[in-house]
N, C-alpha and C positions, 0 to 999 in steps of 0.2 A: 504494500500500500504506500502511495507516495505521501510525502510530508504535507503537501497542499490539501490532499483529500482528508487526512487526519485532522488538520487544522479547521477545515470547513465543517466537518462533523461536530467538532467540539463547539464551534461558534453556534451552530444550529441548536445543539443540545442546551447550551446555556441561554440562548435566546428564548427557548421554551420555558426554562425555569424562571427567568426574569419576567416573562409574560404572566406566568402563574402568580408570582410574587406581587406584581402590580395589581392583579385582579383581587387577590386576597386582602392585601394591605389597604387598598382603596376604601374598603368598607370600614376598616378599623386598624389604625397603626399605633394605638395607645400602648402604654407600658403594660397594662393588664393583658392585652392581646399578645404582646411580645413575651412576657414572663410566663403566663399561665394559659394562653389560648382561650381566655375567658372561661376556663374550667368546663368546657363543653365538648371536648374531643371524643370521637367515637373510638371505643376500645379496639375494634378490629382494624381500624386504620393505624392506630398507634402500634399494635402488635406487628402488623406487616411492615410498617415503616422502620421499626426498631431493628429488623433484620439487617437492613442496609447500614444502620448506625453501628451495630455491634460487630459486624463482620469486617467492613472496611476493605481498602485495597490491600492491606496486609494479608488478610485471609485469601483474597483473590489471587495474589501473586506469590507471597512468601510461603504459604502453606503448601501449595502444589510444588514449589521449588524445593522445599525441605524434604519432600518424599524421597528424593534421590539419595539422601544420606543413609548409609547402613545403620547409623545410630538413631535415625528418626523413622523412616518408612511411614507406616500408618500410626506410629506411636502417638502422634498429636491427638488421636481420638481418645486416648486415656485422659488427656487434659480436658477434652470436650465433655466427657462424662462427668468430670468434676465440675465443669461449668454448669451443667444441667442441674446437678444437686444444689449448687450455689443459687441458681435462679429460683428454685423451689423454696429455699430458705428465705430469700428476699421477699417472695410473694406472701409467705405465711408469718414472717416475723417483723420485717422492717416496714413493709407497706402499711400494715394496720397501724403501726406507731405514727408514721408520717401523716396518715389521714386523720387519726384521732387528734393530732395536734394542729391540723389544718395549716401545714407548712407551705411556704413558697420556696424558700431555700431549706434544704434538709439539714443544713448546719445550724439552723435555729434551735434544733433539739439540744445541741451541745451547749448553747448559750443558757438555756433554761436548766439544764442538768448540771453543768460544771462551772459555768461563769463566762463573762464577756471575753476575757483574754483567751480562754480555751476555744471559744467560738471563733474568734478571729484567726487563731492558729489553725483550726480545722479548715476554715474557708481558704486561708493562704495555701495550705497543703494542696487543696483541690486545684486552686488556680495554677500552681506550679506544675502539679502532676498532669493536669489536662492540657495545659499549654505544650508541655514537652511531648506527651503522648500523641496529641493531635498533629503536632508539627512533624513527628516521625512518620505518621501515616500519610500525611500530605507529601512528604519528601519522596515517598515511594512512587507516587504517580508522577511527580515532577521529574524524577530522573528518567522515567520512561518517555515522557514528552520531550525532555531535553535530548535524549539519545536518538529518538526516531523522528522528531520534528524540528526543534529549534536549533540543533547543531547544524542542520542543513542550511539555515538562514544566518548562521554565525551570531545568533542571539545568546548573550551570556546567561549562565545558570540563574543568577540573581534576578534578572529580568523575567525569566520563566516563572520563578516563584511569585514575584509581584503580580504578574498577569493572572496566575491561578488564584491568588488571594483576592485580587480585585474582582474577579468574576463571582467568587463566593459572596463577597461583601455586597455586590450589586443586588442580589436577590434575598439577602437575609436582614439587612440593616433596618428595614421598615416593619416587616411583619413578624419577625422573630419566630417564636414557637408556633404561632398560628399558621405561618407560611411553611415552616419546616414539616409539620404533620402531613401537609399535602405533598410537598416536593419529595420528601423521603419515601412516601408511598410509591410515587412514580419511579424514583430511583431504585427502590428495592425490586420493583417489577422488572426493570432493565437488568438488574444484577442476577436475579433468579433465572430469568429467561436466558441470559448469556451463559450461565453455567451449564444448563441442559443442552443448549445448542452447541456449545463448545465440545461437550462429550460426543454429541452426534457427529460433528464434523471430523473430529479426530478418529472416531471409530470408522467413519466412512472412508477416510484416507488409508486406514489400516485394513480395510475390508473386513471389519468385525461387525457382526450383528450383536444384539444385546447379550445373548448367552456367551458368544465367543469373547466379547469384551470382559465380561465377568470372570470367565475362566482364565483369560490372559492376565488380568490384574491379580487374581488369586494365586496363580502359579508363578508370578514374577518375583523378582528380588526386592520388591517394594511394598509388599502387602502385610508385613508383620505388624500386628496391632499391640499386643501386650508384651512388655519387657519386664520379666520377673526373675531373670537369671542372676543379676548382680545388684544388690541393694545399694552398693556404693556409688553407682552411676546416676547421673541426672535423669536418665530415661526410665528408671525403675517405676513400675506401675503405681505403687502406693504414693510415691512422691508426686507423680503427675496428677493423680486424682485429688489428693489433698491440696496440692498447689492450685488446681483448677477451681476447687470449692472456694478457697479463701481469696484467690485473685478475683473471682467473680463477685463475691460479697463486697470486697473493697472497691473494685473498679466499676461495678454497676450499682450495687445497693448503697454504697457510701459516696457515690459520684453524682453530682448535681445534673449532669448531662442526661443520662438515661432515666433517672428518677424524675426529672422535670417533666418528661413526657408522660410517665405514669400518673403523676399528680395533676395532669391536665384532664384526666377522666373525671366524670361527675361523681362517681361513688367508688368505694373501696372494692366492691364486688366486680365492677367493670375493670378496674385496674388489675385485679387478680386474674380475671379471665384473660386479659391481655398478656400477663406474664406466663401463664400456663400454655397458652397457644404459641407464644413466641418461643418458649423452651423447646417444644416439639419440633417446630420448623427449624430452629437453630441446629439441633442435633442432626437432623436429616440432611440439611444443606451442607454441613461440614463433611459428611460422608461423601457427598458428590464432589466437593473440592479436593479431597484426598484422592478420589478416583481420577479426577482430571490430572493430578500430579503424576500418578502411575502411568496413565496413558501418554502423557507428554514425554516421559522418559523412554517409554517403549517406542514412541514415534521417533524420538531423537536418535535412539540406537539404530533403528531400521534405516534412517536416512542420513546417518553420519553427521548429526548436528551436535556440536560441542556446546557446553555451558558457556555463556558469554564471560569474557574476562575484562575487568576494568582495572587498569594498572597491572598489578601482578596478582590480583585477587579474583578467584572465580565467584561470580555473582549469580547464584541460583535464582534470585529474585527476577532476573532478566530472561530466564529460559522461556517462560510463557509468552512474553511479548515478542521474543526473537522468533519463536515458531509461528505465532499468529501473524506477525507483520511481514515476515520474510520467507515463509515456507508454505503457508496455506493460501487459499484464494481470497479474493476481495471480501466476500460475504463473511467468512469466519473472522477476518481481521476487523471488520466493522462491528461484529458481535462482541469480540474481545474488547475493543475500545469502549463500547457503550457500557459493558460490564465493569471494566476497571474505573471508568470515569464515575459511574453511578456509585460504586462501592466506596471510593475514596472521598468524593465530595459530599456524600450523604453523611459521612462521619465528621468531616471538617465543618460543614455548615452547622450541624447540630452542636458541635463543641464550641464554636464561636458564640452561638446563642446562649449556651449554658454559662460560659465564662463571663459574658456580659451581664447575664442575670445575676450570677453570684456576686460580682463586684458591686453592681447597683443595689442589690438587696442587702448583702452582708457588710459592705463598707460604706455605702452612701445612704442606707436605710430607706430606700424608695418604697418599700412595702409598709412603712410605718408613718407615712405622711399622706394627708388627704389631697395633696397637690401633685401626686405622682404622675398624673396624666396631663399636666399642664405643659405647654410648648417648651418651656425652659428645661424641664425634666426630660422630655423626649430628646431634646438636643444634647443634653448631657449623656444620655444613653447612646446616642450616635457616636459621640466622641470616645466613649469607652469601647465601643465596637471597633472603631478605627485603631485604638491603642492596642487591643489584643491581636488585631490582624498584623500590625507592625511587629509586635513581640514574637508572634509565630514565625514571621519572616526571618527575624534574627536567629531564632533557634534552628531553623532549617539550614541557614547558611553555615552556622557553626557545626551542625551535625554532618553536613556534606563534607567538611574538611577533615572529620575524624573517623567516620564510619568505615569499617571494613568487614562487617558481619551482616548476616541476614537481619532485616529490619524486624521481623517477628521476634527474633531472639532478643534484640535490643529493647523492644517495647516492654516485654514482660520482665526483663531484668530491671529496667528503670522503675516500672510499676511496683516491683517488690520493695524498692527503697522508699519510694515516695508515698505509696498508699498504706504501707505498714503502720505508721503512726495513726492514721485514721482508723484502721482496724482496732488498734489498742484503745483509742479514745472511746469509740462506740461500745466496745466490749466492756470497758470499765463502767460506762454510763448505764448499760443495760443490765449487767449481771452483779454489780456491787451497789445495790440500792441503799445500803446502810451508810455509805461513805460518799463524800465529794472530795474535791482536791483543793490545794492551795493554788489558786488560779494563776498567780504570777509566775509560778515555777513550771507550768505546763510546756511553754515553748522550748525550754531547755531539755526537757525529757524527749520532746519530738525531734530535736536536733541530735541528741546523744545517741538515740536508738539506731538511726540509719548509719551513723559513724561506726558504732560497734559492729553492725552487720557487715559493713565494708571490710572491717578487720577480720571478722569471722570467715567471710567468703574467701578472702585473699589467702588465709592460712589454714583453711578447713582441711586440706589434704594432710598437712603436717599435724594439726591438732587432733584430728579424728580418724587417723589411720586410713588415708586415701579416700575418705568419704567426700563425695562431691555434692555441694548444696546447689539445688536447682530452683524449681518453682516453689519449694517449701520455704524459701527465704522469707517470703511475706509473712508466714506463720511465725517464724523466729522474730522478725521485726515487730510484729504486732504483740507478741508475748513480752519482749523486752520493754516496749512502751507500756503495756499493761502493768508489769511489775514495777516500773518506774513510777507510774501513777499511784500505785499502792503505797509506795514509799513516801509520797508527798500528800497522802490522803488525810482527811479529817472527818469527824462524824457529820452526816448529812442532816439537813433540816427538812421540815415538811415541804418547803418550797423547792427543794432540789431533788425530790424523789419522783420518778415517773415510771 
């Protein structure tokens, strides 16, 4: 597919999103619509749209790319099973709490339970975590666009990042969550359709029917799911499942982004139906992503296609776009491009909306003033939206100069460090009802815990007899934070028990 064709498709795609945004926001561009979608979202739209937000371009490219590693294969599905358990815990434990307290920002719970400084600390952790995580996800699609489109026109990487963020800003800054609910539903449709059509096109190229494809994947060197031979390795099944559970609770249940969509449903019953439906779809779609990975490697082997190399590093993230753009016909390339674009931008637009909401509510107190929807407050929200777009730009530029690993690996590693303190804060608040904390000391605990984790990970092989800490790091991080909060705890009053 030529660079000009790719560019035209992207412009048409974003033209559609901007048109939808203008239609939706023309009716209501208030802060209430931006933050909460006026609390009248349909649960089935939220459930379907959340698929695109939760999966992202990382799942679309990195997960299939990782299948080629002997240490990974289908092992990512162990982590997905943990994700599913985590989603069910969120639906039955955290969502009822958030609805009972009628929260706009989920970090308001920490304010009422532990204090104002603890609350600001939790919100700050989210802002840092989500900015970095979303920048990493957007980085993935930007390097694809750079390699296959903008390098052809000698446009620098930084300009590609700015163009991408500018397009996202154009359709999110007015309508916010109210717009995102609609656009993410459309983008998820493109994403899911792209996965199924990609499997069809690759199978057709390999002369596989459905049964032949299943047998080929099952009998390949890429189909191992459960790794239980060596508990010292990061791929060990129990580590992956436990890591999946706690990463999900932290990155979804304690994250304003995905919870903001749940809280836009009218009732707790509708929000829970959304989560249960979403969980089922999430598990199934990940099976298909892993299957795409196995088929990609089978196709590459048959046609002598090497994993792309950037510098001196093999980039498995780029195998999917390499095959789609340079070795399949025009239609599969278009399908891939739509899927990748939908997956990545559905995540980033949602994150920018959540970051803006959290800052406006948690630090500017817009949910506590009767003037929240006045023009000056709306202008302030626009400036915050611009600010987070620029911050994400800076993170991507820095990450591009440092990264030499699979993006999916980097995202979960960073999440283990940044979301661990949130896990500790909420665990303490929920399960230690007889105590609260000395509020001023909480930021120190939330800084010390990730630093200790960094030391533990760096020397884990020496300290624990070649034991490699992987996704269970977030559990360790949360536990250290929890124990630190116990050390600075004091008896709770009636006002600090929930």
